[in-house]
C-alpha positions in Angstrom: -21.8 -12.6 -22.1 -22.6 -11.3 -18.3 -20.7 -7.9 -17.9 -21.5 -6.3 -14.4 -23.4 -2.7 -15.1 -21.3 -0.3 -13.8 -22.6 3.1 -12.3 -20.9 5.7 -14.0 -22.6 8.8 -12.2 -22.2 7.1 -9.1 -17.8 6.6 -9.9 -18.1 10.1 -10.8 -17.5 13.2 -9.0 -20.8 14.4 -9.5 -23.0 15.1 -6.2 -26.9 14.8 -6.5 -28.7 16.8 -4.5 -32.4 17.0 -4.2 -34.0 19.8 -2.0 -36.4 16.7 -0.5 -33.1 15.9 1.6 -33.4 19.0 3.4 -37.5 19.4 3.9 -38.3 19.4 7.9 -40.5 17.4 8.9 -43.8 19.4 10.1 -47.2 20.2 9.3 -48.0 23.4 7.6 -51.3 25.0 8.0 -52.4 28.5 7.4 -54.2 30.4 10.5 -57.4 32.5 8.6 -58.0 35.7 10.7 -61.5 36.0 8.7 -63.2 33.9 11.8 -62.2 36.5 14.1 -64.3 39.2 12.5 -67.7 40.5 12.8 -69.4 39.0 10.0 -66.3 37.9 8.6 -65.3 41.2 7.6 -65.0 44.1 10.4 -62.6 43.7 12.9 -64.1 44.8 16.3 -61.3 45.4 18.7 -63.2 44.3 21.6 -64.4 41.4 20.2 -61.4 40.3 18.3 -59.2 40.2 21.3 -62.1 38.2 23.0 -61.7 35.6 20.7 -57.5 35.7 20.8 -57.8 35.2 24.4 -60.5 32.2 24.5 -58.8 30.6 21.7 -56.7 27.3 22.7 -53.3 28.0 21.3 -51.7 24.8 22.0 -53.6 23.4 19.1 -50.6 24.7 17.3 -48.0 22.9 19.3 -44.8 21.9 16.2 -46.7 23.4 13.2 -45.5 25.8 10.6 -48.1 28.7 10.5 -48.5 31.7 8.1 -51.1 33.8 9.3 -53.6 35.4 6.5 -57.0 36.9 5.7 -58.9 35.5 3.3 -61.4 37.9 2.6 -61.4 41.4 1.9 -61.3 43.2 4.8 -59.4 46.0 6.2 -57.2 44.3 9.0 -54.3 46.2 10.8 -51.1 44.7 11.4 -51.6 45.2 15.0 -54.1 42.2 14.6 -51.6 39.8 12.9 -49.2 40.6 15.2 -51.5 40.0 18.3 -52.4 36.2 15.9 -48.6 35.5 15.7 -47.6 36.5 19.4 -50.1 33.8 20.7 -48.8 31.3 18.2 -45.2 32.0 18.5 -45.0 29.7 21.8 -46.2 26.6 20.2 -45.5 26.8 16.6 -42.4 25.8 15.0 -42.6 28.9 13.1 -44.9 31.7 12.8 -45.0 34.3 9.4 -47.3 36.5 8.1 -48.0 35.0 4.6 -49.4 32.4 2.4 -47.9 28.8 1.9 -45.0 29.8 -0.4 -43.8 32.9 1.7 -44.1 30.0 4.2 -42.0 27.4 2.4 -39.7 30.5 1.5 -39.4 31.0 5.4 -39.0 27.8 6.5 -36.4 26.8 3.8 -34.3 30.1 4.5 -33.8 28.8 8.4 -33.3 25.4 6.4 -30.1 26.8 4.5 -28.4 28.8 6.7 -28.2 25.9 8.7 -26.1 24.2 5.8 -22.4 24.3 5.0 -22.5 25.2 1.4 -17.9 24.8 1.4 -19.3 20.7 1.0 -19.9 21.2 -2.6 -17.2 23.3 -3.2 -15.8 23.4 -6.6 -17.4 20.4 -7.2 -20.1 19.5 -9.8 -23.6 19.5 -8.5 -26.5 18.0 -10.2 -29.9 19.7 -8.6 -32.4 17.0 -8.6 -36.2 18.7 -10.0 -38.7 16.0 -9.2 -39.4 15.2 -5.7 -42.0 14.3 -3.4 -42.7 17.7 -1.5 -43.9 20.7 -2.8 -41.2 22.7 -2.6 -41.6 26.1 -4.4 -39.5 27.2 -7.5 -38.4 30.4 -5.7 -36.9 28.0 -3.1 -35.1 26.1 -5.6 -33.6 28.8 -7.7 -32.1 30.9 -4.1 -30.8 27.1 -3.2 -28.9 27.0 -6.7 -28.1 31.1 -6.4 -26.7 30.1 -3.0 -24.6 26.7 -4.1 -23.4 28.9 -7.4 -20.9 30.6 -4.8 -19.0 27.9 -4.2 -19.8 24.8 -6.4 -17.6 24.2 -9.9 -20.3 23.6 -12.1 -24.2 23.5 -11.7 -26.5 21.0 -13.6 -30.8 20.4 -12.8 -32.4 17.7 -13.6 -31.6 13.7 -13.7 -28.2 12.5 -14.2 -28.9 11.3 -17.9 -30.5 14.6 -18.8 -29.2 17.5 -16.6 -29.2 20.5 -18.0 -26.6 23.1 -17.0 -26.6 26.1 -15.4 -23.2 27.3 -14.2 -19.7 26.6 -14.9 -17.3 28.8 -13.1 -14.7 30.0 -15.3 -11.1 28.7 -15.1 
């Protein structure tokens, strides 16, 4: 008996989506202002501006950058803005915030370029595991955008998908 194995998932109307498909290439880094502070705790404006002026910002070419301060120091908002203004011509994206904030901002841009109508009235399985570190908040955001158009949404793998949403008839 040599019966052909039929992949019922491939032959179904289900669309499997992994956010890995949308993950933009590029290094993600945090720029920590603490190194520009006197004794890593005090902002002295002249010294700070000198360090900003003498930094080679071209090294951030094509990177996604989150600007943070990892020490408990009082840093005025203009300092973050000044750093961001120097990074902006070189980096793909600059934000104020940590790695998760950076991924959220990157994916916000990605999602604005997706035509969610491709999923209109379709059954979608949103895959949970991937090879990239995508924050849970990004997955939730994608599912909310998807819910506006999809017929139903499931999470996981086709063999064990968890139902999340079903559009009323």
